[in-house]
Every structure is written in structure tokens, then in C-alpha cells.
N, C-alpha and C positions, 0 to 999 in steps of 0.2 A: 478737296481740302488739302492744303499744304501746311507744313509745320516746320518750326526751327527750334532747336534745343541747345541751350548753353549750359554747360555743367561746370561745377566747381569754381564759380565766380566769387570773388571776395567782396560780398555785399551782404548786409543783414537781410534774412528772409522776411522778418516782420516788417521792416521798413519798405522792402520791395513790394510786399503784398498791397500796401496802400496805393502805390502807383499802378499796380497791375489791375486792381479792381476798377480804377477810373477809366481804363481804355477798353474794357470788355464791351463788346457790342458796338463799338465805334467803327466808322469807316477808317480804313488803314491810313489814308492820307490825313484825315483829321487827327488821328491818334499820333502820328509822327509829328504833326505841327504842335500838338499840345505837349508832347514830351520834350520837344526842343526848348520850350520856355519854362519847363519845370526845373527849379533849382535844386536838384537832388542827384546824387551819384547813381542811384538805381534807375532814374529816368533816362540817363544817357545809355546805360547798358541795355535796358528794355527796348529803347528805340532801335538799337543795332539789331536786336533779335527780331523785332517786328519787320525791319527792312529786309532781313535775311529770309523771313517767312514769305514775304511778298515776292522776293526774287525767286524763291523755290516754287511759287505757284505759277510763275511764267506769265503773269498778267500785270497790269498797271496797279499802282496803289489806290487810285480812285475807284477801281472796280472791285476791290477786296474789302471784306469786313472781318474784324478781329473777333472770331467766335469764342476763343478761350485764351486766357493768359494766366498761366499757373506758375507759382513760385513755391518750390519744395525745399525742405531743409537739406543741406549737404553736410559733410563731416565738419566738425568744429576743431579748429587748430587751437590747442591749449598751450599757453605760454605762461611764464611766471615773472613777476616784478619783485625785485628785492625790496624788503621793507626794514623797518627799524628792528634792532635787537636780534638780528640773524633770522628773521622770519621772511616769508614770501607770501604774496597774494597772487591769486590766479587771474589770468586774462584770457577771455574767450574770444577767438576770432572766427566768427561764423562764416560759412560758405553757403551758396544757394545754387539750385538748379532751376533755370527759367525755361518754360515751354510756352511757345506762342503758336496758335493755330489760326490760320486765315482761310476764308472761303470766298470764292468769286461769286459775283451776283448772278 
């Protein structure tokens, strides 16, 4: 079993989990093809992590299966936006840790 971990990436964990659930249990080659045509920022990032996990396994993508794709919460960058009458409202910029595990057949 090989794995790849990407930490502190600037993508929403809740939006990324939707993509991660789709590719669990898929063949790695099919997962990369599906992620290529998914119009989402998280899909491009997860595709790179899947490709890295396949490279770490030392085998071809057609021989690997994505056993687990997990997206955990990272630290949240807190920023402020100035508003009317001297007030400010908060902006949350979430980060995520993405872990992909692949296993050869």
C-alpha cells in the first residue's frame, strides 16, 4: 500500500470531500480520468495527489486501486473585510490536508 499526503492546501475541506468520496474504490486510472473532467478546484488538486500516490507505489495506474481518499480540516486563515460605519466582518479561508492511499492488485 502506497500513500501520498498534501498538507495545508487552500481548498475547502467540505467541497473536497464530495470529490474524494466519488473516487474511493475506483481504479486509479479511471479516477484520474474522472477527475480530469470534473470542473472543480479540488478535483485538480486531488488528481495530483492520486498521481503522486501511484508514483509512490512503483506500479502503473491501471494496476492500482484507490483504497482510501481522506480530506481533513487544516487550520483556518482568518481575515477581515472592512464594512460600513467602521465595522468589520470576518472572512474564513479554510485549508485542508488530503491523504490518498492506493494498493496494487
